[in-house]
Every structure is written in structure tokens, then in C-alpha cells.
All heavy atoms as TSV, in Angstrom:
chain	resi	resn	atom	element	x	y	z
A	1	MET	N	N	0.848	-1.191	0.000
A	1	MET	CA	C	0.000	0.000	0.000
A	1	MET	C	C	0.879	1.235	0.000
A	1	MET	O	O	1.806	1.344	0.794
A	1	MET	CB	C	-0.903	-0.041	1.234
A	1	MET	CG	C	-1.880	1.066	1.324
A	1	MET	SD	S	-3.215	0.753	0.169
A	1	MET	CE	C	-4.328	2.017	0.649
A	2	SER	N	N	0.600	2.164	-0.871
A	2	SER	CA	C	1.402	3.381	-0.937
A	2	SER	C	C	0.933	4.383	0.114
A	2	SER	O	O	-0.145	4.257	0.684
A	2	SER	CB	C	1.304	3.995	-2.330
A	2	SER	OG	O	0.040	4.577	-2.533
A	3	ASP	N	N	1.748	5.391	0.350
A	3	ASP	CA	C	1.396	6.418	1.330
A	3	ASP	C	C	0.757	7.640	0.673
A	3	ASP	O	O	0.709	8.701	1.258
A	3	ASP	CB	C	2.637	6.815	2.138
A	3	ASP	CG	C	3.732	7.396	1.264
A	3	ASP	OD1	O	3.607	7.328	0.028
A	3	ASP	OD2	O	4.711	7.926	1.813
A	4	HIS	N	N	0.301	7.481	-0.556
A	4	HIS	CA	C	-0.388	8.565	-1.257
A	4	HIS	C	C	-1.478	7.971	-2.162
A	4	HIS	O	O	-1.520	6.762	-2.367
A	4	HIS	CB	C	0.608	9.369	-2.099
A	4	HIS	CG	C	1.102	8.608	-3.296
A	4	HIS	ND1	N	2.091	7.657	-3.208
A	4	HIS	CD2	C	0.701	8.624	-4.592
A	4	HIS	CE1	C	2.295	7.130	-4.412
A	4	HIS	NE2	N	1.467	7.700	-5.258
A	5	HIS	N	N	-2.313	8.837	-2.686
A	5	HIS	CA	C	-3.344	8.420	-3.633
A	5	HIS	C	C	-3.220	9.267	-4.887
A	5	HIS	O	O	-2.819	10.424	-4.829
A	5	HIS	CB	C	-4.751	8.608	-3.059
A	5	HIS	CG	C	-5.029	7.744	-1.874
A	5	HIS	ND1	N	-5.011	6.373	-1.924
A	5	HIS	CD2	C	-5.332	8.059	-0.603
A	5	HIS	CE1	C	-5.294	5.889	-0.743
A	5	HIS	NE2	N	-5.491	6.890	0.092
A	6	THR	N	N	-3.584	8.686	-6.012
A	6	THR	CA	C	-3.643	9.402	-7.278
A	6	THR	C	C	-5.078	9.340	-7.764
A	6	THR	O	O	-5.740	8.301	-7.644
A	6	THR	CB	C	-2.704	8.757	-8.313
A	6	THR	OG1	O	-1.374	8.780	-7.792
A	6	THR	CG2	C	-2.748	9.503	-9.641
A	7	TYR	N	N	-5.552	10.445	-8.294
A	7	TYR	CA	C	-6.945	10.552	-8.719
A	7	TYR	C	C	-7.037	10.908	-10.194
A	7	TYR	O	O	-6.135	11.506	-10.760
A	7	TYR	CB	C	-7.669	11.643	-7.916
A	7	TYR	CG	C	-7.720	11.341	-6.443
A	7	TYR	CD1	C	-6.690	11.735	-5.602
A	7	TYR	CD2	C	-8.791	10.649	-5.900
A	7	TYR	CE1	C	-6.734	11.456	-4.247
A	7	TYR	CE2	C	-8.842	10.352	-4.548
A	7	TYR	CZ	C	-7.809	10.772	-3.729
A	7	TYR	OH	O	-7.850	10.474	-2.395
A	8	LYS	N	N	-8.138	10.544	-10.791
A	8	LYS	CA	C	-8.489	10.968	-12.139
A	8	LYS	C	C	-9.771	11.761	-12.016
A	8	LYS	O	O	-10.631	11.452	-11.201
A	8	LYS	CB	C	-8.710	9.752	-13.034
A	8	LYS	CG	C	-9.251	10.088	-14.405
A	8	LYS	CD	C	-8.368	9.517	-15.478
A	8	LYS	CE	C	-8.948	9.812	-16.852
A	8	LYS	NZ	N	-8.237	10.887	-17.501
A	9	LYS	N	N	-9.903	12.794	-12.849
A	9	LYS	CA	C	-11.100	13.630	-12.827
A	9	LYS	C	C	-11.771	13.544	-14.195
A	9	LYS	O	O	-11.120	13.678	-15.226
A	9	LYS	CB	C	-10.709	15.071	-12.504
A	9	LYS	CG	C	-11.871	15.981	-12.297
A	9	LYS	CD	C	-11.532	17.296	-11.618
A	9	LYS	CE	C	-10.379	18.046	-12.136
A	9	LYS	NZ	N	-10.263	19.399	-11.573
A	10	ILE	N	N	-13.075	13.292	-14.180
A	10	ILE	CA	C	-13.869	13.230	-15.409
A	10	ILE	C	C	-15.028	14.210	-15.314
A	10	ILE	O	O	-15.350	14.697	-14.231
A	10	ILE	CB	C	-14.407	11.812	-15.677
A	10	ILE	CG1	C	-15.303	11.354	-14.525
A	10	ILE	CG2	C	-13.265	10.839	-15.921
A	10	ILE	CD1	C	-16.060	10.069	-14.804
A	11	GLU	N	N	-15.647	14.493	-16.447
A	11	GLU	CA	C	-16.802	15.380	-16.463
A	11	GLU	C	C	-18.034	14.573	-16.857
A	11	GLU	O	O	-18.000	13.781	-17.794
A	11	GLU	CB	C	-16.570	16.519	-17.455
A	11	GLU	CG	C	-17.605	17.610	-17.371
A	11	GLU	CD	C	-17.203	18.850	-18.149
A	11	GLU	OE1	O	-16.517	19.706	-17.583
A	11	GLU	OE2	O	-17.573	18.915	-19.331
A	12	LEU	N	N	-19.117	14.776	-16.117
A	12	LEU	CA	C	-20.394	14.111	-16.373
A	12	LEU	C	C	-21.492	15.158	-16.455
A	12	LEU	O	O	-21.373	16.237	-15.872
A	12	LEU	CB	C	-20.746	13.165	-15.222
A	12	LEU	CG	C	-19.771	12.057	-14.870
A	12	LEU	CD1	C	-20.237	11.358	-13.592
A	12	LEU	CD2	C	-19.674	11.064	-16.002
A	13	VAL	N	N	-22.571	14.822	-17.132
A	13	VAL	CA	C	-23.759	15.672	-17.145
A	13	VAL	C	C	-24.937	14.807	-16.727
A	13	VAL	O	O	-25.228	13.790	-17.357
A	13	VAL	CB	C	-24.021	16.290	-18.532
A	13	VAL	CG1	C	-25.276	17.152	-18.502
A	13	VAL	CG2	C	-22.815	17.111	-18.981
A	14	GLY	N	N	-25.582	15.193	-15.633
A	14	GLY	CA	C	-26.756	14.482	-15.151
A	14	GLY	C	C	-28.001	15.305	-15.408
A	14	GLY	O	O	-27.938	16.533	-15.490
A	15	SER	N	N	-29.133	14.626	-15.521
A	15	SER	CA	C	-30.380	15.355	-15.764
A	15	SER	C	C	-31.516	14.758	-14.944
A	15	SER	O	O	-31.453	13.612	-14.500
A	15	SER	CB	C	-30.738	15.331	-17.252
A	15	SER	OG	O	-30.992	14.023	-17.677
A	16	SER	N	N	-32.539	15.571	-14.744
A	16	SER	CA	C	-33.716	15.149	-13.991
A	16	SER	C	C	-34.858	16.101	-14.268
A	16	SER	O	O	-34.643	17.288	-14.490
A	16	SER	CB	C	-33.416	15.156	-12.492
A	16	SER	OG	O	-34.591	14.955	-11.736
A	17	THR	N	N	-36.055	15.581	-14.201
A	17	THR	CA	C	-37.235	16.445	-14.290
A	17	THR	C	C	-37.679	16.895	-12.902
A	17	THR	O	O	-38.595	17.712	-12.784
A	17	THR	CB	C	-38.405	15.722	-14.987
A	17	THR	OG1	O	-38.672	14.502	-14.291
A	17	THR	CG2	C	-38.074	15.422	-16.436
A	18	SER	N	N	-37.029	16.373	-11.847
A	18	SER	CA	C	-37.441	16.675	-10.472
A	18	SER	C	C	-36.659	17.802	-9.822
A	18	SER	O	O	-37.243	18.729	-9.269
A	18	SER	CB	C	-37.288	15.432	-9.590
A	18	SER	OG	O	-38.016	14.364	-10.109
A	19	SER	N	N	-35.297	17.692	-9.841
A	19	SER	CA	C	-34.493	18.667	-9.101
A	19	SER	C	C	-33.031	18.597	-9.511
A	19	SER	O	O	-32.593	17.630	-10.142
A	19	SER	CB	C	-34.593	18.395	-7.596
A	19	SER	OG	O	-33.960	17.164	-7.276
A	20	ILE	N	N	-32.300	19.606	-9.106
A	20	ILE	CA	C	-30.853	19.625	-9.319
A	20	ILE	C	C	-30.205	18.483	-8.541
A	20	ILE	O	O	-29.314	17.799	-9.039
A	20	ILE	CB	C	-30.272	20.993	-8.901
A	20	ILE	CG1	C	-30.744	22.070	-9.884
A	20	ILE	CG2	C	-28.754	20.952	-8.827
A	20	ILE	CD1	C	-30.459	23.480	-9.438
A	21	GLU	N	N	-30.660	18.263	-7.316
A	21	GLU	CA	C	-30.104	17.174	-6.500
A	21	GLU	C	C	-30.303	15.816	-7.177
A	21	GLU	O	O	-29.388	14.983	-7.200
A	21	GLU	CB	C	-30.750	17.168	-5.124
A	21	GLU	CG	C	-30.162	16.143	-4.189
A	21	GLU	CD	C	-30.745	16.214	-2.789
A	21	GLU	OE1	O	-31.145	17.309	-2.343
A	21	GLU	OE2	O	-30.807	15.156	-2.143
A	22	ASP	N	N	-31.476	15.591	-7.745
A	22	ASP	CA	C	-31.710	14.336	-8.464
A	22	ASP	C	C	-30.821	14.229	-9.697
A	22	ASP	O	O	-30.350	13.132	-10.028
A	22	ASP	CB	C	-33.179	14.197	-8.870
A	22	ASP	CG	C	-34.074	13.733	-7.738
A	22	ASP	OD1	O	-33.545	13.326	-6.678
A	22	ASP	OD2	O	-35.303	13.771	-7.915
A	23	ALA	N	N	-30.591	15.335	-10.384
A	23	ALA	CA	C	-29.704	15.323	-11.554
A	23	ALA	C	C	-28.292	14.909	-11.142
A	23	ALA	O	O	-27.645	14.110	-11.824
A	23	ALA	CB	C	-29.687	16.699	-12.226
A	24	ILE	N	N	-27.810	15.427	-10.019
A	24	ILE	CA	C	-26.491	15.051	-9.498
A	24	ILE	C	C	-26.473	13.564	-9.169
A	24	ILE	O	O	-25.575	12.822	-9.594
A	24	ILE	CB	C	-26.140	15.883	-8.247
A	24	ILE	CG1	C	-25.922	17.346	-8.624
A	24	ILE	CG2	C	-24.913	15.310	-7.533
A	24	ILE	CD1	C	-25.860	18.285	-7.430
A	25	ASN	N	N	-27.455	13.114	-8.405
A	25	ASN	CA	C	-27.492	11.718	-7.982
A	25	ASN	C	C	-27.679	10.758	-9.156
A	25	ASN	O	O	-27.119	9.655	-9.144
A	25	ASN	CB	C	-28.573	11.509	-6.927
A	25	ASN	CG	C	-28.154	12.090	-5.595
A	25	ASN	OD1	O	-26.993	12.031	-5.215
A	25	ASN	ND2	N	-29.100	12.661	-4.874
A	26	ASN	N	N	-28.408	11.161	-10.176
A	26	ASN	CA	C	-28.565	10.322	-11.370
A	26	ASN	C	C	-27.222	10.131	-12.073
A	26	ASN	O	O	-26.869	9.019	-12.475
A	26	ASN	CB	C	-29.583	10.929	-12.341
A	26	ASN	CG	C	-31.004	10.839	-11.827
A	26	ASN	OD1	O	-31.303	10.078	-10.919
A	26	ASN	ND2	N	-31.881	11.637	-12.404
A	27	ALA	N	N	-26.463	11.206	-12.208
A	27	ALA	CA	C	-25.152	11.108	-12.858
A	27	ALA	C	C	-24.211	10.229	-12.045
A	27	ALA	O	O	-23.513	9.366	-12.596
A	27	ALA	CB	C	-24.546	12.496	-13.037
A	28	LEU	N	N	-24.186	10.411	-10.737
A	28	LEU	CA	C	-23.292	9.625	-9.887
A	28	LEU	C	C	-23.693	8.146	-9.869
A	28	LEU	O	O	-22.832	7.258	-9.885
A	28	LEU	CB	C	-23.277	10.188	-8.466
A	28	LEU	CG	C	-22.691	11.601	-8.330
A	28	LEU	CD1	C	-22.834	12.091	-6.902
A	28	LEU	CD2	C	-21.243	11.638	-8.792
A	29	ALA	N	N	-24.981	7.880	-9.855
A	29	ALA	CA	C	-25.450	6.486	-9.851
A	29	ALA	C	C	-25.044	5.775	-11.142
A	29	ALA	O	O	-24.585	4.625	-11.106
A	29	ALA	CB	C	-26.968	6.445	-9.677
A	30	GLU	N	N	-25.191	6.435	-12.258
A	30	GLU	CA	C	-24.799	5.822	-13.535
A	30	GLU	C	C	-23.292	5.618	-13.597
A	30	GLU	O	O	-22.813	4.565	-14.019
A	30	GLU	CB	C	-25.259	6.685	-14.715
A	30	GLU	CG	C	-26.736	6.608	-14.984
A	30	GLU	CD	C	-27.204	5.204	-15.338
A	30	GLU	OE1	O	-26.544	4.524	-16.153
A	30	GLU	OE2	O	-28.224	4.771	-14.783
A	31	ALA	N	N	-22.524	6.612	-13.165
A	31	ALA	CA	C	-21.065	6.495	-13.194
A	31	ALA	C	C	-20.584	5.370	-12.291
A	31	ALA	O	O	-19.642	4.645	-12.632
A	31	ALA	CB	C	-20.421	7.815	-12.785
A	32	SER	N	N	-21.236	5.198	-11.157
A	32	SER	CA	C	-20.799	4.167	-10.198
A	32	SER	C	C	-21.013	2.745	-10.725
A	32	SER	O	O	-20.436	1.802	-10.194
A	32	SER	CB	C	-21.506	4.345	-8.854
A	32	SER	OG	O	-22.865	3.996	-8.952
A	33	LYS	N	N	-21.804	2.604	-11.770
A	33	LYS	CA	C	-22.000	1.279	-12.376
A	33	LYS	C	C	-20.744	0.793	-13.092
A	33	LYS	O	O	-20.536	-0.404	-13.227
A	33	LYS	CB	C	-23.168	1.309	-13.359
A	33	LYS	CG	C	-24.518	1.504	-12.699
A	33	LYS	CD	C	-25.601	1.585	-13.749
A	33	LYS	CE	C	-26.964	1.839	-13.126
A	33	LYS	NZ	N	-28.018	1.989	-14.155
A	34	SER	N	N	-19.922	1.722	-13.571
A	34	SER	CA	C	-18.746	1.314	-14.345
A	34	SER	C	C	-17.425	1.882	-13.828
A	34	SER	O	O	-16.367	1.462	-14.280
A	34	SER	CB	C	-18.916	1.695	-15.814
A	34	SER	OG	O	-19.096	3.089	-15.942
A	35	ILE	N	N	-17.472	2.814	-12.887
A	35	ILE	CA	C	-16.249	3.418	-12.352
A	35	ILE	C	C	-16.171	3.130	-10.859
A	35	ILE	O	O	-17.102	3.442	-10.113
A	35	ILE	CB	C	-16.229	4.943	-12.593
A	35	ILE	CG1	C	-16.333	5.251	-14.088
A	35	ILE	CG2	C	-14.961	5.556	-12.002
A	35	ILE	CD1	C	-16.556	6.709	-14.401
A	36	LYS	N	N	-15.068	2.559	-10.442
A	36	LYS	CA	C	-14.881	2.243	-9.025
A	36	LYS	C	C	-14.175	3.388	-8.320
A	36	LYS	O	O	-13.516	4.218	-8.947
A	36	LYS	CB	C	-14.050	0.973	-8.884
A	36	LYS	CG	C	-14.737	-0.249	-9.428
A	36	LYS	CD	C	-13.870	-1.468	-9.253
A	36	LYS	CE	C	-14.582	-2.674	-9.847
A	36	LYS	NZ	N	-13.796	-3.901	-9.692
A	37	HIS	N	N	-14.305	3.414	-7.021
A	37	HIS	CA	C	-13.581	4.344	-6.139
A	37	HIS	C	C	-13.952	5.813	-6.365
A	37	HIS	O	O	-13.110	6.698	-6.219
A	37	HIS	CB	C	-12.064	4.166	-6.272
A	37	HIS	CG	C	-11.610	2.751	-6.149
A	37	HIS	ND1	N	-11.733	2.026	-4.989
A	37	HIS	CD2	C	-11.052	1.913	-7.058
A	37	HIS	CE1	C	-11.253	0.813	-5.181
A	37	HIS	NE2	N	-10.840	0.712	-6.431
A	38	LEU	N	N	-15.222	6.095	-6.717
A	38	LEU	CA	C	-15.669	7.486	-6.810
A	38	LEU	C	C	-15.506	8.119	-5.436
A	38	LEU	O	O	-15.898	7.525	-4.429
A	38	LEU	CB	C	-17.129	7.566	-7.244
A	38	LEU	CG	C	-17.452	7.089	-8.661
A	38	LEU	CD1	C	-18.953	7.085	-8.870
A	38	LEU	CD2	C	-16.768	7.933	-9.699
A	39	GLU	N	N	-14.948	9.339	-5.386
A	39	GLU	CA	C	-14.673	9.933	-4.085
A	39	GLU	C	C	-15.239	11.336	-3.890
A	39	GLU	O	O	-15.551	11.712	-2.785
A	39	GLU	CB	C	-13.159	9.950	-3.834
A	39	GLU	CG	C	-12.592	8.549	-3.816
A	39	GLU	CD	C	-11.598	8.315	-2.722
A	39	GLU	OE1	O	-11.251	9.260	-1.996
A	39	GLU	OE2	O	-11.157	7.161	-2.608
A	40	TRP	N	N	-15.353	12.140	-4.939
A	40	TRP	CA	C	-15.834	13.511	-4.751
A	40	TRP	C	C	-16.387	14.061	-6.061
A	40	TRP	O	O	-16.156	13.503	-7.125
A	40	TRP	CB	C	-14.725	14.423	-4.217
A	40	TRP	CG	C	-13.464	14.391	-5.027
A	40	TRP	CD1	C	-12.372	13.602	-4.797
A	40	TRP	CD2	C	-13.173	15.156	-6.196
A	40	TRP	NE1	N	-11.420	13.844	-5.758
A	40	TRP	CE2	C	-11.887	14.795	-6.624
A	40	TRP	CE3	C	-13.860	16.100	-6.922
A	40	TRP	CZ2	C	-11.280	15.345	-7.742
A	40	TRP	CZ3	C	-13.262	16.661	-8.045
A	40	TRP	CH2	C	-11.973	16.278	-8.430
A	41	PHE	N	N	-17.150	15.146	-5.940
A	41	PHE	CA	C	-17.658	15.830	-7.136
A	41	PHE	C	C	-17.737	17.321	-6.861
A	41	PHE	O	O	-17.782	17.754	-5.721
A	41	PHE	CB	C	-19.030	15.288	-7.563
A	41	PHE	CG	C	-20.170	15.687	-6.662
A	41	PHE	CD1	C	-20.892	16.847	-6.924
A	41	PHE	CD2	C	-20.516	14.920	-5.567
A	41	PHE	CE1	C	-21.945	17.220	-6.098
A	41	PHE	CE2	C	-21.558	15.279	-4.741
A	41	PHE	CZ	C	-22.285	16.430	-5.009
A	42	GLU	N	N	-17.747	18.078	-7.952
A	42	GLU	CA	C	-18.025	19.513	-7.862
A	42	GLU	C	C	-18.967	19.881	-8.999
A	42	GLU	O	O	-18.845	19.375	-10.111
A	42	GLU	CB	C	-16.744	20.347	-7.921
A	42	GLU	CG	C	-15.979	20.235	-9.214
A	42	GLU	CD	C	-14.714	21.073	-9.226
A	42	GLU	OE1	O	-14.815	22.318	-9.231
A	42	GLU	OE2	O	-13.633	20.470	-9.251
A	43	VAL	N	N	-19.929	20.709	-8.702
A	43	VAL	CA	C	-20.872	21.187	-9.717
A	43	VAL	C	C	-20.221	22.366	-10.426
A	43	VAL	O	O	-19.814	23.335	-9.785
A	43	VAL	CB	C	-22.215	21.609	-9.078
A	43	VAL	CG1	C	-23.130	22.219	-10.119
A	43	VAL	CG2	C	-22.881	20.422	-8.395
A	44	VAL	N	N	-20.092	22.274	-11.746
A	44	VAL	CA	C	-19.452	23.350	-12.500
A	44	VAL	C	C	-20.424	24.132	-13.376
A	44	VAL	O	O	-20.104	25.224	-13.831
A	44	VAL	CB	C	-18.271	22.829	-13.350
A	44	VAL	CG1	C	-17.167	22.295	-12.455
A	44	VAL	CG2	C	-18.699	21.767	-14.336
A	45	ASP	N	N	-21.614	23.571	-13.591
A	45	ASP	CA	C	-22.593	24.283	-14.418
A	45	ASP	C	C	-23.980	23.718	-14.123
A	45	ASP	O	O	-24.134	22.521	-13.883
A	45	ASP	CB	C	-22.259	24.091	-15.895
A	45	ASP	CG	C	-22.993	25.043	-16.809
A	45	ASP	OD1	O	-23.472	26.095	-16.321
A	45	ASP	OD2	O	-23.102	24.756	-18.009
A	46	THR	N	N	-24.966	24.597	-14.126
A	46	THR	CA	C	-26.355	24.195	-13.921
A	46	THR	C	C	-27.210	24.864	-14.987
A	46	THR	O	O	-27.087	26.062	-15.218
A	46	THR	CB	C	-26.846	24.627	-12.523
A	46	THR	OG1	O	-25.953	24.130	-11.549
A	46	THR	CG2	C	-28.234	24.092	-12.245
A	47	ARG	N	N	-28.037	24.069	-15.639
A	47	ARG	CA	C	-28.929	24.581	-16.678
A	47	ARG	C	C	-30.318	23.999	-16.467
A	47	ARG	O	O	-30.481	23.032	-15.732
A	47	ARG	CB	C	-28.468	24.137	-18.062
A	47	ARG	CG	C	-27.189	24.723	-18.540
A	47	ARG	CD	C	-26.799	24.148	-19.905
A	47	ARG	NE	N	-26.389	22.751	-19.849
A	47	ARG	CZ	C	-25.254	22.318	-19.318
A	47	ARG	NH1	N	-24.443	23.150	-18.728
A	47	ARG	NH2	N	-24.950	21.039	-19.346
A	48	GLY	N	N	-31.270	24.544	-17.162
A	48	GLY	CA	C	-32.610	23.996	-17.086
A	48	GLY	C	C	-33.443	24.376	-18.289
A	48	GLY	O	O	-33.061	25.230	-19.075
A	49	HIS	N	N	-34.557	23.715	-18.385
A	49	HIS	CA	C	-35.524	23.969	-19.448
A	49	HIS	C	C	-36.785	24.519	-18.796
A	49	HIS	O	O	-37.220	24.008	-17.756
A	49	HIS	CB	C	-35.821	22.658	-20.193
A	49	HIS	CG	C	-36.870	22.788	-21.243
A	49	HIS	ND1	N	-36.636	23.404	-22.446
A	49	HIS	CD2	C	-38.163	22.390	-21.260
A	49	HIS	CE1	C	-37.739	23.378	-23.165
A	49	HIS	NE2	N	-38.688	22.760	-22.466
A	50	ILE	N	N	-37.364	25.523	-19.415
A	50	ILE	CA	C	-38.565	26.161	-18.869
A	50	ILE	C	C	-39.778	25.740	-19.697
A	50	ILE	O	O	-39.742	25.761	-20.931
A	50	ILE	CB	C	-38.427	27.700	-18.913
A	50	ILE	CG1	C	-37.207	28.129	-18.107
A	50	ILE	CG2	C	-39.699	28.362	-18.399
A	50	ILE	CD1	C	-36.806	29.570	-18.341
A	51	LYS	N	N	-40.836	25.356	-18.991
A	51	LYS	CA	C	-42.092	25.019	-19.661
A	51	LYS	C	C	-43.233	25.621	-18.858
A	51	LYS	O	O	-43.313	25.436	-17.647
A	51	LYS	CB	C	-42.253	23.502	-19.753
A	51	LYS	CG	C	-43.485	23.081	-20.528
A	51	LYS	CD	C	-43.514	21.591	-20.741
A	51	LYS	CE	C	-44.746	21.244	-21.547
A	51	LYS	NZ	N	-44.832	19.797	-21.773
A	52	ASP	N	N	-44.080	26.370	-19.530
A	52	ASP	CA	C	-45.231	27.017	-18.898
A	52	ASP	C	C	-44.814	27.871	-17.697
A	52	ASP	O	O	-45.462	27.877	-16.649
A	52	ASP	CB	C	-46.274	25.986	-18.460
A	52	ASP	CG	C	-46.837	25.184	-19.631
A	52	ASP	OD1	O	-46.991	25.779	-20.731
A	52	ASP	OD2	O	-47.114	23.986	-19.451
A	53	GLY	N	N	-43.687	28.558	-17.842
A	53	GLY	CA	C	-43.230	29.473	-16.799
A	53	GLY	C	C	-42.599	28.811	-15.584
A	53	GLY	O	O	-42.359	29.472	-14.580
A	54	LYS	N	N	-42.310	27.508	-15.678
A	54	LYS	CA	C	-41.718	26.798	-14.550
A	54	LYS	C	C	-40.526	25.961	-15.012
A	54	LYS	O	O	-40.452	25.577	-16.184
A	54	LYS	CB	C	-42.739	25.854	-13.905
A	54	LYS	CG	C	-43.907	26.553	-13.270
A	54	LYS	CD	C	-44.837	25.538	-12.649
A	54	LYS	CE	C	-46.037	26.251	-12.035
A	54	LYS	NZ	N	-46.975	25.296	-11.449
A	55	ALA	N	N	-39.636	25.660	-14.081
A	55	ALA	CA	C	-38.517	24.773	-14.386
A	55	ALA	C	C	-39.069	23.378	-14.656
A	55	ALA	O	O	-39.768	22.807	-13.823
A	55	ALA	CB	C	-37.526	24.737	-13.234
A	56	ALA	N	N	-38.779	22.845	-15.838
A	56	ALA	CA	C	-39.324	21.551	-16.230
A	56	ALA	C	C	-38.266	20.459	-16.315
A	56	ALA	O	O	-38.597	19.279	-16.294
A	56	ALA	CB	C	-40.025	21.673	-17.582
A	57	HIS	N	N	-37.005	20.849	-16.437
A	57	HIS	CA	C	-35.939	19.865	-16.594
A	57	HIS	C	C	-34.641	20.501	-16.118
A	57	HIS	O	O	-34.352	21.635	-16.464
A	57	HIS	CB	C	-35.835	19.469	-18.067
A	57	HIS	CG	C	-35.011	18.251	-18.301
A	57	HIS	ND1	N	-34.194	18.128	-19.381
A	57	HIS	CD2	C	-34.850	17.110	-17.583
A	57	HIS	CE1	C	-33.589	16.952	-19.341
A	57	HIS	NE2	N	-33.967	16.331	-18.259
A	58	PHE	N	N	-33.895	19.772	-15.316
A	58	PHE	CA	C	-32.635	20.266	-14.761
A	58	PHE	C	C	-31.480	19.473	-15.364
A	58	PHE	O	O	-31.575	18.257	-15.537
A	58	PHE	CB	C	-32.619	20.085	-13.244
A	58	PHE	CG	C	-33.755	20.768	-12.562
A	58	PHE	CD1	C	-34.957	20.107	-12.343
A	58	PHE	CD2	C	-33.643	22.088	-12.151
A	58	PHE	CE1	C	-36.020	20.738	-11.719
A	58	PHE	CE2	C	-34.699	22.724	-11.529
A	58	PHE	CZ	C	-35.889	22.050	-11.315
A	59	GLN	N	N	-30.396	20.174	-15.667
A	59	GLN	CA	C	-29.196	19.540	-16.198
A	59	GLN	C	C	-27.999	20.120	-15.450
A	59	GLN	O	O	-27.853	21.342	-15.369
A	59	GLN	CB	C	-29.083	19.794	-17.695
A	59	GLN	CG	C	-28.038	18.947	-18.374
A	59	GLN	CD	C	-28.033	19.176	-19.865
A	59	GLN	OE1	O	-27.807	20.295	-20.306
A	59	GLN	NE2	N	-28.273	18.130	-20.634
A	60	VAL	N	N	-27.166	19.244	-14.897
A	60	VAL	CA	C	-26.048	19.664	-14.063
A	60	VAL	C	C	-24.761	19.037	-14.589
A	60	VAL	O	O	-24.705	17.824	-14.815
A	60	VAL	CB	C	-26.269	19.240	-12.597
A	60	VAL	CG1	C	-25.111	19.654	-11.726
A	60	VAL	CG2	C	-27.560	19.836	-12.063
A	61	THR	N	N	-23.739	19.866	-14.800
A	61	THR	CA	C	-22.423	19.367	-15.196
A	61	THR	C	C	-21.576	19.216	-13.949
A	61	THR	O	O	-21.487	20.140	-13.134
A	61	THR	CB	C	-21.745	20.330	-16.190
A	61	THR	OG1	O	-22.610	20.515	-17.315
A	61	THR	CG2	C	-20.407	19.781	-16.654
A	62	LEU	N	N	-20.978	18.041	-13.808
A	62	LEU	CA	C	-20.167	17.712	-12.635
A	62	LEU	C	C	-18.756	17.352	-13.061
A	62	LEU	O	O	-18.564	16.734	-14.108
A	62	LEU	CB	C	-20.723	16.480	-11.909
A	62	LEU	CG	C	-22.165	16.440	-11.513
A	62	LEU	CD1	C	-22.529	15.036	-11.075
A	62	LEU	CD2	C	-22.415	17.418	-10.412
A	63	LYS	N	N	-17.791	17.704	-12.247
A	63	LYS	CA	C	-16.464	17.113	-12.332
A	63	LYS	C	C	-16.400	16.119	-11.189
A	63	LYS	O	O	-16.713	16.455	-10.051
A	63	LYS	CB	C	-15.377	18.173	-12.218
A	63	LYS	CG	C	-15.342	19.051	-13.456
A	63	LYS	CD	C	-14.110	19.877	-13.537
A	63	LYS	CE	C	-14.165	20.668	-14.843
A	63	LYS	NZ	N	-12.968	21.453	-15.021
A	64	VAL	N	N	-16.054	14.877	-11.533
A	64	VAL	CA	C	-16.072	13.796	-10.559
A	64	VAL	C	C	-14.668	13.213	-10.450
A	64	VAL	O	O	-14.025	12.923	-11.460
A	64	VAL	CB	C	-17.072	12.690	-10.994
A	64	VAL	CG1	C	-17.061	11.539	-10.021
A	64	VAL	CG2	C	-18.476	13.276	-11.137
A	65	GLY	N	N	-14.211	13.052	-9.207
A	65	GLY	CA	C	-12.898	12.485	-8.966
A	65	GLY	C	C	-13.009	11.067	-8.459
A	65	GLY	O	O	-13.873	10.751	-7.643
A	66	PHE	N	N	-12.151	10.203	-8.980
A	66	PHE	CA	C	-12.083	8.842	-8.470
A	66	PHE	C	C	-10.629	8.438	-8.293
A	66	PHE	O	O	-9.747	8.904	-8.994
A	66	PHE	CB	C	-12.843	7.848	-9.358
A	66	PHE	CG	C	-12.326	7.718	-10.771
A	66	PHE	CD1	C	-11.428	6.723	-11.099
A	66	PHE	CD2	C	-12.765	8.576	-11.757
A	66	PHE	CE1	C	-10.969	6.579	-12.399
A	66	PHE	CE2	C	-12.314	8.458	-13.056
A	66	PHE	CZ	C	-11.414	7.451	-13.390
A	67	ARG	N	N	-10.426	7.592	-7.305
A	67	ARG	CA	C	-9.067	7.166	-6.960
A	67	ARG	C	C	-8.613	6.048	-7.894
A	67	ARG	O	O	-9.356	5.110	-8.166
A	67	ARG	CB	C	-9.029	6.681	-5.509
A	67	ARG	CG	C	-7.652	6.286	-5.028
A	67	ARG	CD	C	-7.652	5.977	-3.542
A	67	ARG	NE	N	-8.767	5.187	-3.065
A	67	ARG	CZ	C	-8.847	3.857	-3.160
A	67	ARG	NH1	N	-7.880	3.168	-3.719
A	67	ARG	NH2	N	-9.901	3.233	-2.679
A	68	ILE	N	N	-7.397	6.164	-8.392
A	68	ILE	CA	C	-6.793	5.094	-9.193
A	68	ILE	C	C	-6.573	3.911	-8.237
A	68	ILE	O	O	-5.993	4.059	-7.167
A	68	ILE	CB	C	-5.455	5.559	-9.805
A	68	ILE	CG1	C	-5.669	6.806	-10.680
A	68	ILE	CG2	C	-4.793	4.425	-10.582
A	68	ILE	CD1	C	-6.581	6.622	-11.857
A	69	ALA	N	N	-7.051	2.754	-8.611
A	69	ALA	CA	C	-7.111	1.603	-7.710
A	69	ALA	C	C	-5.779	1.222	-7.099
A	69	ALA	O	O	-5.716	0.850	-5.936
A	69	ALA	CB	C	-7.704	0.401	-8.442
A	70	SER	N	N	-4.708	1.309	-7.818
A	70	SER	CA	C	-3.421	0.857	-7.303
A	70	SER	C	C	-2.686	1.917	-6.484
A	70	SER	O	O	-1.582	1.676	-6.003
A	70	SER	CB	C	-2.521	0.402	-8.452
A	70	SER	OG	O	-2.299	1.485	-9.338
A	71	SER	N	N	-3.290	3.074	-6.318
A	71	SER	CA	C	-2.590	4.131	-5.573
A	71	SER	C	C	-3.091	4.225	-4.150
A	71	SER	O	O	-4.121	3.738	-3.779
A	71	SER	CB	C	-2.768	5.476	-6.252
A	71	SER	OG	O	-4.074	5.970	-6.094
């Protein structure tokens, strides 16, 4: 075991018709199906679609960090 960790950072876009929080969780849930050792995220952009004067769809861009397994 090393005394340090190395991380990779990727960008994801999650979406939801319910909320920004659901958009984040949808992106993380999908990423966790194929990427191991997810450790942190930061929201870098938030967008939405308006329908009938209300927010109808949320889209959130995330930078997600995961630890390289051997580090």
C-alpha cells in the first residue's frame, strides 16, 4: 500500500425532471456502475428547461474524482 493516492477527474452531465439534486445523484449512480472508487464531485454548471413558466428539466455538469485503484 502506498502512502499517497492518485486521482483521475472526469466530467459528467446528469439530468432530472425533479431537481438539481436528483440530476447530481442520477449522474453519480450511472457512473458508479462502471467506475470504481468514486470519491468527490463539484458542480461546474447548472442549466434547465422552462415550460409554462416553470422549471421543467434540470441539467447539471459535474467534475467527478475517483481514486486510481493501485494508488
